[in-house]
MDAnalysis code that builds the backbone (N, CA, C; Angstrom):
import MDAnalysis as mda
import numpy as np

u = mda.Universe.empty(630, n_residues=210, atom_resindex=np.repeat(np.arange(210), 3), trajectory=True)
u.add_TopologyAttr("name", ["N", "CA", "C"] * 210)
u.add_TopologyAttr("resid", np.arange(1, 211))
u.add_TopologyAttr("resname", ["MET", "CYS", "GLY", "ILE", "VAL", "GLY", "PHE", "ILE", "SER", "GLY", "GLU", "GLU", "ASN", "LYS", "LEU", "LYS", "VAL", "ILE", "LYS", "ASN", "MET", "THR", "ASP", "ARG", "ILE", "LYS", "HIS", "ARG", "GLY", "PRO", "ASP", "LYS", "GLU", "GLY", "TYR", "TYR", "THR", "ASP", "GLU", "PHE", "ILE", "ALA", "LEU", "GLY", "HIS", "ARG", "ARG", "LEU", "SER", "ILE", "ILE", "ASP", "LEU", "ASP", "ASN", "GLY", "GLY", "GLN", "PRO", "LEU", "ILE", "SER", "GLU", "ASP", "GLU", "ASN", "LEU", "ILE", "VAL", "ILE", "PHE", "ASN", "GLY", "GLU", "ILE", "TYR", "ASN", "TYR", "ILE", "GLU", "LEU", "ARG", "ASN", "GLU", "LEU", "MET", "LYS", "ASN", "ASN", "HIS", "ASN", "PHE", "LYS", "THR", "ASN", "SER", "ASP", "THR", "GLU", "VAL", "LEU", "LEU", "HIS", "GLY", "TYR", "GLU", "GLU", "TRP", "LYS", "GLU", "GLU", "LEU", "PRO", "LYS", "LYS", "LEU", "ARG", "GLY", "MET", "PHE", "SER", "PHE", "ALA", "ILE", "TRP", "GLU", "LYS", "SER", "LYS", "LYS", "THR", "LEU", "PHE", "CYS", "ALA", "ARG", "ASP", "ASN", "PHE", "GLY", "ILE", "LYS", "PRO", "PHE", "TYR", "TYR", "TYR", "LYS", "SER", "ASP", "ASN", "VAL", "PHE", "MET", "PHE", "ALA", "SER", "GLU", "ILE", "LYS", "PRO", "PHE", "LEU", "GLU", "HIS", "PRO", "SER", "PHE", "LYS", "LYS", "GLU", "LEU", "ASN", "LYS", "LYS", "LEU", "ILE", "GLY", "PRO", "TYR", "LEU", "SER", "PHE", "SER", "PHE", "THR", "PRO", "THR", "ALA", "GLU", "THR", "PHE", "PHE", "LYS", "GLY", "VAL", "TYR", "CYS", "LEU", "GLU", "PRO", "GLY", "ASN", "ILE", "LEU", "ILE", "TYR", "LYS", "ASN", "ASN"])
u.atoms.positions = np.array([
    [-2.800, -3.839, 13.449],
    [-1.673, -3.455, 12.605],
    [-1.475, -4.502, 11.525],
    [-1.419, -4.065, 10.268],
    [-1.115, -4.925, 9.130],
    [0.092, -4.344, 8.407],
    [0.521, -5.013, 7.369],
    [1.647, -4.507, 6.600],
    [1.441, -4.730, 5.118],
    [1.833, -3.753, 4.306],
    [1.708, -3.867, 2.860],
    [3.075, -3.667, 2.211],
    [3.273, -4.351, 1.084],
    [4.521, -4.283, 0.327],
    [4.185, -4.416, -1.150],
    [4.935, -3.727, -2.001],
    [4.733, -3.901, -3.431],
    [5.877, -3.337, -4.237],
    [6.004, -3.819, -5.462],
    [6.994, -3.234, -6.363],
    [6.567, -3.432, -7.811],
    [7.032, -2.520, -8.646],
    [6.844, -2.593, -10.094],
    [8.228, -2.645, -10.720],
    [8.525, -3.741, -11.399],
    [9.819, -3.890, -12.068],
    [9.753, -5.081, -13.009],
    [10.880, -5.391, -13.625],
    [10.881, -6.415, -14.672],
    [11.363, -7.784, -14.245],
    [11.526, -8.032, -12.932],
    [11.990, -9.343, -12.486],
    [11.057, -10.463, -12.932],
    [11.640, -11.600, -13.274],
    [10.837, -12.771, -13.612],
    [10.424, -13.539, -12.359],
    [11.233, -13.444, -11.307],
    [10.955, -14.183, -10.067],
    [10.254, -13.287, -9.048],
    [9.206, -12.611, -9.493],
    [8.520, -11.645, -8.630],
    [7.974, -12.281, -7.354],
    [7.425, -13.482, -7.456],
    [6.798, -14.095, -6.282],
    [7.838, -14.358, -5.195],
    [8.983, -14.862, -5.567],
    [10.037, -15.117, -4.586],
    [10.488, -13.830, -3.915],
    [10.683, -12.780, -4.718],
    [11.143, -11.506, -4.175],
    [10.104, -10.898, -3.244],
    [8.828, -10.900, -3.654],
    [7.799, -10.265, -2.822],
    [7.585, -11.054, -1.532],
    [7.742, -12.370, -1.564],
    [7.641, -13.152, -0.328],
    [8.755, -12.787, 0.643],
    [9.974, -12.654, 0.108],
    [11.101, -12.275, 0.965],
    [10.893, -10.888, 1.560],
    [10.364, -9.969, 0.753],
    [10.107, -8.613, 1.226],
    [9.019, -8.611, 2.294],
    [7.961, -9.353, 2.046],
    [6.835, -9.374, 2.979],
    [7.208, -10.037, 4.298],
    [8.100, -11.013, 4.241],
    [8.552, -11.674, 5.474],
    [9.223, -10.690, 6.431],
    [9.779, -9.628, 5.889],
    [10.450, -8.630, 6.716],
    [9.478, -7.901, 7.653],
    [8.192, -7.946, 7.329],
    [7.211, -7.258, 8.178],
    [6.162, -8.233, 8.711],
    [6.539, -9.493, 8.876],
    [5.572, -10.478, 9.370],
    [5.112, -10.157, 10.785],
    [5.899, -9.380, 11.521],
    [5.486, -8.977, 12.873],
    [4.269, -8.064, 12.843],
    [4.007, -7.435, 11.682],
    [2.859, -6.535, 11.571],
    [1.549, -7.293, 11.338],
    [1.647, -8.542, 10.888],
    [0.440, -9.305, 10.578],
    [0.640, -10.785, 10.799],
    [0.401, -11.259, 12.002],
    [0.652, -12.673, 12.315],
    [-0.442, -13.629, 11.847],
    [-1.595, -13.111, 11.418],
    [-2.741, -13.981, 11.149],
    [-2.739, -14.610, 9.758],
    [-2.255, -13.869, 8.764],
    [-2.354, -14.382, 7.396],
    [-1.410, -13.592, 6.488],
    [-0.996, -14.230, 5.382],
    [-0.211, -13.550, 4.361],
    [-0.841, -13.801, 2.998],
    [-0.629, -12.885, 2.066],
    [-1.187, -13.055, 0.736],
    [-0.364, -12.323, -0.297],
    [-0.434, -12.809, -1.562],
    [0.396, -12.244, -2.621],
    [-0.384, -12.152, -3.930],
    [0.047, -11.206, -4.755],
    [-0.457, -11.094, -6.121],
    [0.712, -10.695, -7.017],
    [0.836, -11.344, -8.169],
    [1.857, -10.949, -9.142],
    [1.283, -11.018, -10.550],
    [1.763, -10.136, -11.404],
    [1.546, -10.261, -12.840],
    [2.834, -9.815, -13.518],
    [2.806, -9.579, -14.802],
    [4.058, -9.264, -15.509],
    [4.641, -7.910, -15.132],
    [3.852, -7.068, -14.474],
    [4.313, -5.721, -14.145],
    [4.543, -5.500, -12.651],
    [3.725, -6.119, -11.802],
    [3.706, -5.738, -10.392],
    [3.693, -6.968, -9.480],
    [4.166, -6.771, -8.262],
    [4.045, -7.777, -7.204],
    [3.537, -7.075, -5.957],
    [2.569, -7.691, -5.280],
    [1.977, -7.128, -4.073],
    [1.991, -8.177, -2.965],
    [2.284, -7.724, -1.745],
    [2.275, -8.621, -0.604],
    [1.568, -7.989, 0.576],
    [0.989, -8.841, 1.426],
    [0.229, -8.334, 2.567],
    [0.379, -9.259, 3.759],
    [0.601, -8.680, 4.925],
    [0.564, -9.408, 6.188],
    [-0.619, -8.886, 6.979],
    [-1.471, -9.787, 7.461],
    [-2.747, -9.375, 8.028],
    [-2.875, -9.635, 9.521],
    [-3.335, -8.623, 10.218],
    [-3.846, -8.754, 11.579],
    [-5.355, -8.626, 11.477],
    [-6.089, -9.690, 11.754],
    [-7.534, -9.723, 11.523],
    [-8.275, -8.876, 12.549],
    [-9.121, -7.975, 12.055],
    [-9.944, -7.134, 12.919],
    [-11.409, -7.214, 12.499],
    [-11.658, -6.981, 11.193],
    [-13.019, -6.980, 10.663],
    [-13.167, -8.114, 9.649],
    [-14.298, -8.812, 9.673],
    [-14.582, -9.933, 8.767],
    [-13.432, -10.927, 8.796],
    [-13.297, -11.631, 9.923],
    [-12.142, -12.482, 10.174],
    [-11.971, -13.579, 9.136],
    [-13.075, -14.063, 8.559],
    [-12.990, -15.190, 7.628],
    [-12.810, -14.770, 6.176],
    [-13.243, -13.557, 5.816],
    [-13.290, -13.183, 4.397],
    [-12.525, -11.913, 4.058],
    [-11.653, -11.492, 4.957],
    [-10.966, -10.233, 4.714],
    [-9.554, -10.380, 4.193],
    [-9.225, -11.538, 3.607],
    [-7.870, -11.772, 3.113],
    [-7.482, -10.832, 1.996],
    [-6.194, -10.554, 1.917],
    [-5.658, -9.656, 0.890],
    [-4.420, -10.291, 0.261],
    [-4.070, -9.830, -0.958],
    [-4.719, -8.809, -1.784],
    [-6.141, -9.225, -2.180],
    [-6.992, -8.207, -2.302],
    [-8.381, -8.415, -2.687],
    [-8.549, -7.954, -4.130],
    [-9.214, -8.786, -4.930],
    [-9.335, -8.530, -6.368],
    [-10.791, -8.250, -6.717],
    [-11.013, -7.277, -7.579],
    [-12.371, -6.903, -7.971],
    [-13.002, -7.991, -8.839],
    [-14.320, -7.906, -9.004],
    [-15.062, -8.926, -9.743],
    [-14.557, -9.083, -11.176],
    [-14.199, -7.967, -11.807],
    [-13.713, -8.038, -13.190],
    [-12.206, -8.260, -13.264],
    [-11.570, -8.437, -12.109],
    [-10.133, -8.718, -11.996],
    [-9.263, -7.580, -12.516],
    [-9.826, -6.383, -12.584],
    [-9.067, -5.225, -13.064],
    [-8.378, -4.479, -11.928],
    [-8.939, -4.557, -10.713],
    [-8.393, -3.830, -9.579],
    [-7.926, -4.807, -8.501],
    [-6.772, -4.507, -7.937],
    [-6.228, -5.299, -6.837],
    [-5.812, -4.331, -5.741],
    [-6.224, -4.584, -4.495],
    [-5.943, -3.666, -3.399],
    [-5.216, -4.385, -2.268],
    [-4.265, -3.676, -1.647],
    [-3.711, -4.068, -0.354],
    [-3.839, -2.863, 0.568],
    [-4.121, -3.149, 1.843],
    [-4.606, -2.101, 2.740],
    [-4.112, -2.353, 4.159],
    [-3.670, -1.297, 4.794],
    [-3.287, -1.328, 6.203],
    [-4.087, -0.268, 6.931],
    [-4.892, -0.681, 7.917],
    [-5.629, 0.319, 8.676],
    [-7.053, -0.093, 8.965],
    [-7.867, 0.907, 9.196],
    [-9.271, 0.695, 9.518],
    [-10.077, 1.890, 9.030],
    [-11.157, 1.622, 8.300],
    [-12.055, 2.673, 7.803],
    [-13.264, 2.727, 8.726],
    [-13.391, 3.804, 9.487],
    [-14.436, 3.880, 10.502],
    [-15.830, 4.007, 9.889],
    [-15.938, 4.663, 8.741],
    [-17.250, 4.882, 8.124],
    [-17.513, 3.915, 6.977],
    [-16.909, 2.739, 7.020],
    [-17.041, 1.828, 5.886],
    [-18.468, 1.313, 5.713],
    [-19.227, 1.197, 6.797],
    [-20.604, 0.711, 6.659],
    [-21.459, 1.721, 5.899],
    [-21.301, 2.999, 6.231],
    [-22.047, 4.039, 5.509],
    [-21.657, 4.069, 4.031],
    [-20.361, 3.954, 3.767],
    [-19.896, 3.960, 2.384],
    [-20.374, 2.709, 1.648],
    [-20.370, 1.590, 2.324],
    [-20.851, 0.347, 1.726],
    [-22.314, 0.467, 1.331],
    [-23.124, 1.032, 2.207],
    [-24.539, 1.218, 1.900],
    [-24.737, 2.157, 0.715],
    [-23.938, 3.224, 0.668],
    [-24.028, 4.165, -0.447],
    [-23.646, 3.490, -1.760],
    [-22.596, 2.683, -1.728],
    [-22.146, 1.998, -2.941],
    [-23.139, 0.932, -3.389],
    [-23.777, 0.270, -2.449],
    [-24.780, -0.739, -2.808],
    [-25.977, -0.097, -3.496],
    [-26.315, 1.129, -3.084],
    [-27.399, 1.852, -3.754],
    [-27.033, 2.198, -5.192],
    [-25.735, 2.252, -5.451],
    [-25.246, 2.525, -6.812],
    [-24.888, 1.246, -7.554],
    [-25.499, 0.140, -7.114],
    [-25.415, -1.151, -7.806],
    [-24.053, -1.849, -7.702],
    [-23.316, -1.574, -6.642],
    [-22.096, -2.326, -6.380],
    [-22.443, -3.539, -5.518],
    [-21.930, -4.694, -5.917],
    [-22.217, -5.932, -5.200],
    [-21.007, -6.337, -4.352],
    [-21.263, -6.633, -3.084],
    [-20.201, -6.974, -2.139],
    [-20.212, -8.458, -1.821],
    [-19.021, -9.034, -1.729],
    [-18.870, -10.444, -1.380],
    [-18.439, -10.643, 0.072],
    [-17.931, -9.568, 0.696],
    [-17.458, -9.661, 2.080],
    [-18.049, -8.516, 2.889],
    [-17.797, -8.554, 4.184],
    [-18.185, -7.455, 5.063],
    [-16.978, -6.614, 5.474],
    [-15.894, -6.731, 4.756],
    [-14.654, -6.063, 5.129],
    [-14.602, -4.625, 4.632],
    [-13.879, -3.792, 5.372],
    [-13.670, -2.421, 4.907],
    [-12.736, -2.381, 3.709],
    [-11.952, -3.444, 3.503],
    [-11.061, -3.500, 2.341],
    [-11.848, -3.485, 1.039],
    [-12.936, -4.226, 0.994],
    [-13.730, -4.281, -0.239],
    [-14.382, -2.939, -0.543],
    [-14.649, -2.149, 0.490],
    [-15.178, -0.798, 0.266],
    [-14.179, 0.039, -0.523],
    [-12.891, -0.180, -0.304],
    [-11.880, 0.551, -1.069],
    [-11.940, 0.195, -2.548],
    [-12.116, -1.083, -2.840],
    [-12.200, -1.504, -4.242],
    [-13.382, -0.854, -4.951],
    [-14.572, -1.021, -4.384],
    [-15.767, -0.456, -5.021],
    [-15.740, 1.069, -4.964],
    [-15.169, 1.613, -3.887],
    [-15.063, 3.062, -3.783],
    [-14.179, 3.643, -4.871],
    [-13.104, 2.941, -5.197],
    [-12.234, 3.423, -6.279],
    [-12.935, 3.313, -7.632],
    [-13.705, 2.250, -7.819],
    [-14.482, 2.131, -9.059],
    [-15.447, 3.303, -9.204],
    [-16.034, 3.732, -8.092],
    [-17.053, 4.783, -8.119],
    [-16.462, 6.185, -8.146],
    [-15.435, 6.418, -7.321],
    [-14.956, 7.793, -7.107],
    [-13.529, 8.064, -7.572],
    [-12.832, 7.022, -7.985],
    [-11.448, 7.156, -8.468],
    [-10.589, 7.930, -7.467],
    [-9.914, 8.982, -7.919],
    [-8.941, 9.688, -7.085],
    [-9.584, 10.473, -5.943],
    [-10.901, 10.609, -5.964],
    [-11.599, 11.297, -4.879],
    [-11.870, 10.372, -3.692],
    [-11.562, 9.094, -3.847],
    [-11.865, 8.125, -2.791],
    [-11.326, 8.525, -1.417],
    [-10.055, 8.925, -1.272],
    [-9.558, 9.238, 0.077],
    [-10.349, 10.325, 0.804],
    [-10.948, 11.240, 0.046],
    [-11.737, 12.297, 0.665],
    [-13.001, 11.756, 1.322],
    [-13.423, 10.568, 0.908],
    [-14.634, 9.949, 1.452],
    [-14.363, 9.176, 2.744],
    [-13.089, 8.893, 3.005],
    [-12.740, 7.973, 4.065],
    [-12.498, 8.671, 5.394],
    [-13.013, 8.083, 6.454],
    [-12.681, 8.478, 7.823],
    [-12.001, 7.293, 8.488],
    [-10.806, 7.500, 8.933],
    [-10.105, 6.396, 9.553],
    [-8.610, 6.579, 9.517],
    [-7.902, 5.510, 9.800],
    [-6.446, 5.502, 9.715],
    [-6.081, 4.466, 8.658],
    [-5.301, 4.884, 7.673],
    [-5.099, 3.979, 6.547],
    [-3.885, 4.347, 5.709],
    [-3.339, 3.341, 5.093],
    [-2.486, 3.489, 3.914],
    [-2.844, 2.312, 3.016],
    [-2.983, 2.564, 1.728],
    [-3.374, 1.494, 0.815],
    [-2.825, 1.750, -0.574],
    [-2.843, 0.687, -1.373],
    [-2.417, 0.777, -2.772],
    [-3.386, -0.026, -3.624],
    [-3.802, 0.552, -4.736],
    [-4.714, -0.108, -5.668],
    [-4.050, -0.157, -7.044],
    [-3.891, -1.361, -7.569],
    [-3.327, -1.555, -8.906],
    [-4.460, -1.690, -9.912],
    [-4.463, -0.813, -10.916],
    [-5.460, -0.849, -11.986],
    [-4.803, -1.445, -13.224],
    [-5.099, -2.721, -13.488],
    [-4.394, -3.466, -14.527],
    [-4.567, -2.865, -15.915],
    [-5.778, -2.456, -16.251],
    [-6.053, -1.980, -17.607],
    [-5.264, -0.723, -17.952],
    [-4.983, 0.081, -16.946],
    [-4.239, 1.324, -17.163],
    [-2.798, 1.237, -16.674],
    [-2.425, 0.086, -16.123],
    [-1.080, -0.120, -15.558],
    [-0.718, 1.045, -14.629],
    [-1.659, 1.342, -13.732],
    [-1.524, 2.489, -12.833],
    [-1.681, 2.048, -11.385],
    [-0.797, 2.547, -10.539],
    [-0.856, 2.277, -9.105],
    [-1.318, 3.543, -8.392],
    [-2.381, 3.404, -7.600],
    [-2.924, 4.524, -6.828],
    [-2.707, 4.242, -5.354],
    [-2.049, 5.164, -4.652],
    [-1.734, 4.982, -3.236],
    [-2.220, 6.191, -2.447],
    [-2.568, 5.962, -1.188],
    [-3.051, 7.059, -0.347],
    [-2.717, 6.784, 1.107],
    [-2.635, 7.885, 1.878],
    [-2.350, 7.809, 3.312],
    [-3.297, 8.736, 4.054],
    [-3.705, 8.340, 5.257],
    [-4.689, 9.115, 6.017],
    [-4.163, 10.498, 6.401],
    [-5.087, 11.386, 6.715],
    [-4.756, 12.796, 6.944],
    [-3.815, 13.026, 8.119],
    [-3.847, 12.158, 9.105],
    [-3.003, 12.336, 10.281],
    [-1.709, 11.521, 10.217],
    [-1.547, 10.751, 9.165],
    [-0.329, 9.976, 9.008],
    [-0.162, 8.888, 10.046],
    [-1.274, 8.330, 10.516],
    [-1.205, 7.289, 11.546],
    [-0.586, 6.015, 10.971],
    [-0.978, 5.671, 9.751],
    [-0.436, 4.475, 9.108],
    [0.701, 4.869, 8.160],
    [1.837, 4.194, 8.268],
    [3.020, 4.598, 7.499],
    [2.976, 4.144, 6.042],
    [3.730, 4.845, 5.208],
    [3.842, 4.476, 3.799],
    [5.157, 5.043, 3.275],
    [6.076, 4.162, 2.874],
    [7.370, 4.563, 2.314],
    [7.461, 4.105, 0.860],
    [8.209, 4.858, 0.060],
    [8.375, 4.460, -1.337],
    [9.777, 4.787, -1.831],
    [10.156, 4.098, -2.892],
    [11.503, 4.216, -3.465],
    [11.400, 4.118, -4.978],
    [12.140, 4.964, -5.679],
    [12.123, 4.961, -7.148],
    [13.543, 5.054, -7.667],
    [13.879, 4.134, -8.563],
    [15.141, 4.206, -9.285],
    [14.834, 4.038, -10.770],
    [15.847, 3.869, -11.586],
    [15.633, 3.792, -13.034],
    [14.793, 2.590, -13.442],
    [14.910, 1.483, -12.701],
    [14.250, 0.258, -13.150],
    [13.265, -0.344, -12.154],
    [12.954, 0.381, -11.075],
    [12.023, -0.182, -10.103],
    [11.325, 0.926, -9.319],
    [10.069, 0.660, -8.975],
    [9.337, 1.475, -8.002],
    [8.844, 0.510, -6.940],
    [9.044, 0.849, -5.670],
    [8.569, -0.021, -4.603],
    [8.009, 0.790, -3.445],
    [7.173, 0.134, -2.651],
    [6.565, 0.799, -1.503],
    [6.337, -0.229, -0.409],
    [6.183, 0.251, 0.824],
    [5.950, -0.660, 1.945],
    [5.575, 0.125, 3.186],
    [5.067, -0.602, 4.175],
    [4.730, -0.005, 5.465],
    [5.971, 0.348, 6.271],
    [7.077, -0.323, 5.977],
    [8.350, -0.030, 6.614],
    [9.435, -0.048, 5.538],
    [10.614, 0.449, 5.869],
    [11.710, 0.484, 4.903],
    [12.384, -0.870, 4.770],
    [12.351, -1.683, 5.817],
    [13.095, -2.948, 5.827],
    [12.830, -3.850, 4.624],
    [11.593, -3.963, 4.110],
    [11.383, -4.828, 2.946],
    [12.217, -4.437, 1.729],
    [12.528, -3.156, 1.566],
    [13.309, -2.725, 0.408],
    [14.669, -3.417, 0.363],
    [15.207, -3.772, 1.528],
    [16.529, -4.393, 1.595],
    [16.550, -5.752, 0.897],
    [15.376, -6.365, 0.717],
    [15.290, -7.676, 0.086],
    [15.168, -7.603, -1.436],
    [14.992, -6.407, -1.982],
    [14.849, -6.289, -3.437],
    [16.214, -6.124, -4.088],
    [16.516, -6.895, -5.135],
    [17.854, -6.852, -5.741],
    [18.227, -5.517, -6.369],
    [17.240, -4.677, -6.668],
    [17.538, -3.389, -7.307],
    [17.648, -2.235, -6.316],
    [17.444, -2.510, -5.041],
    [17.516, -1.441, -4.050],
    [18.968, -1.100, -3.748],
    [19.295, 0.181, -3.821],
    [20.649, 0.653, -3.540],
    [20.707, 1.174, -2.103],
    [21.535, 0.547, -1.303],
    [21.649, 0.895, 0.120],
    [22.634, 2.054, 0.278],
    [22.125, 3.272, 0.078],
    [22.964, 4.463, 0.160],
    [22.484, 5.370, 1.285],
    [23.431, 5.849, 2.088],
    [23.112, 6.758, 3.182],
    [22.806, 8.153, 2.646],
    [21.711, 8.716, 3.121],
    [21.343, 10.088, 2.761],
    [22.054, 11.046, 3.724],
    [23.286, 11.402, 3.385],
    [24.150, 12.124, 4.315],
    [23.625, 13.511, 4.675],
    [22.859, 14.120, 3.790],
    [22.421, 15.494, 4.052],
    [21.404, 15.587, 5.195],
    [20.886, 14.430, 5.650],
    [19.942, 14.461, 6.766],
    [20.624, 14.356, 8.124],
    [21.909, 14.066, 8.114],
    [22.601, 13.871, 9.392],
    [22.599, 15.158, 10.219],
    [22.908, 16.283, 9.575],
    [22.936, 17.565, 10.279],
    [21.600, 17.930, 10.899],
    [20.512, 17.943, 10.108],
    [19.198, 18.249, 10.681],
    [18.787, 17.306, 11.805],
    [19.130, 16.022, 11.680],
    [18.754, 15.074, 12.729],
    [19.509, 15.357, 14.029],
    [20.793, 15.644, 13.906],
    [21.577, 15.946, 15.107],
    [21.123, 17.252, 15.764],
    [20.586, 18.168, 14.962],
    [20.136, 19.456, 15.495],
    [18.750, 19.369, 16.118],
    [17.833, 18.607, 15.485],
    [16.434, 18.616, 15.905],
    [15.938, 17.273, 16.454],
    [16.752, 16.224, 16.370],
    [16.385, 14.868, 16.808],
    [15.265, 14.257, 15.979],
    [14.999, 14.828, 14.811],
    [14.077, 14.235, 13.847],
    [14.427, 14.806, 12.481],
    [13.836, 14.248, 11.447],
    [14.114, 14.733, 10.088],
    [12.923, 15.532, 9.585],
    [13.059, 16.847, 9.450],
    [11.937, 17.710, 9.060],
    [11.688, 17.699, 7.550],
    [11.508, 16.520, 6.990],
    [11.356, 16.376, 5.549],
    [10.746, 15.017, 5.253],
    [10.279, 14.832, 4.019],
    [9.751, 13.532, 3.603],
    [10.862, 12.548, 3.261],
    [12.107, 13.021, 3.203],
    [13.230, 12.140, 2.927],
    [13.544, 11.284, 4.149],
    [14.274, 10.197, 3.921],
    [14.702, 9.311, 4.999],
    [16.215, 9.166, 4.952],
    [16.770, 8.377, 5.869],
    [18.213, 8.167, 5.894],
    [18.702, 7.259, 4.773],
    [17.788, 6.639, 4.045],
    [18.161, 5.908, 2.838],
    [17.939, 6.820, 1.628],
    [18.964, 7.009, 0.850],
    [18.865, 7.872, -0.328],
    [17.838, 7.303, -1.307],
    [16.913, 8.138, -1.724],
    [15.887, 7.709, -2.665],
    [14.636, 7.163, -2.022],
    [14.639, 7.003, -0.704],
    [13.461, 6.510, 0.008],
    [12.736, 7.695, 0.647],
    [11.440, 7.783, 0.398],
    [10.634, 8.887, 0.910],
    [9.448, 8.356, 1.695],
    [8.954, 9.183, 2.579],
    [7.727, 8.897, 3.313],
    [6.593, 9.689, 2.656],
    [5.540, 8.996, 2.254],
    [4.375, 9.705, 1.715],
    [3.769, 10.536, 2.832],
    [3.642, 11.811, 2.602],
    [3.198, 12.694, 3.672],
    [1.705, 12.497, 3.969],
    [1.290, 12.772, 5.213],
    [-0.108, 12.572, 5.605],
    [-1.078, 13.308, 4.684],
    [-2.189, 12.649, 4.379],
    [-3.224, 13.260, 3.561],
    [-2.896, 13.349, 2.090],
    [-1.821, 12.688, 1.656],
    [-1.405, 12.757, 0.251],
    [-1.733, 11.468, -0.487],
    [-1.807, 11.598, -1.807],
    [-1.932, 10.431, -2.678],
    [-0.691, 10.346, -3.553],
    [-0.457, 9.171, -4.086],
    [0.661, 8.947, -4.994],
    [0.133, 8.108, -6.156],
    [0.408, 8.543, -7.367],
    [-0.012, 7.808, -8.568],
    [1.235, 7.481, -9.383],
    [1.421, 6.186, -9.659],
    [2.575, 5.747, -10.438],
    [2.058, 4.998, -11.670],
    [2.463, 5.451, -12.851],
    [2.047, 4.818, -14.101],
    [3.217, 4.072, -14.707],
    [2.989, 2.812, -15.017],
    [4.027, 1.978, -15.615],
    [3.929, 2.065, -17.136],
    [4.671, 2.994, -17.684],
    [4.590, 3.241, -19.136],
    [5.400, 2.221, -19.927],
])
């Protein structure tokens, strides 16, 4: 189990904010933490080491520094995909399944999730296009929540990190109370926090910072 966190907004103190947010899910990744920030985005990762224990740190950045990925999960067919990508002249620096996501996105773009077998949620920031690409596995094994307001977009493996962002509005989604009391679950992508949604299994999310 690992944890991912990220946000796109105009804060100047992005590193401080993303560290506070990522600390909220440190129980998901006791082995290592990592961060990436630029003028548009902040990304955080808590890692539980499974594959390539020495070289699988995240966020992972592509050779041309255009793509940055954070990833929670495991790609079962990553070796086959790695071999296929190497035949197409992609050079790998690690043996991690995380790096397969980077090169896979370079090769297949939005079709990448269709190539993957495994349990996963991940986000890839494409600097040149100021675009965030996110995906979740078909069975929804790995969680992915997101929030959008006028001045911020954020996502995480759990909702708790959102509480650390200064632009997050802590509002109860009252319309879910009735369905929850009737069915003991919420039959929707909405959550009890207004404006917070769960990315549904097998879906992708693309956010462009215009």
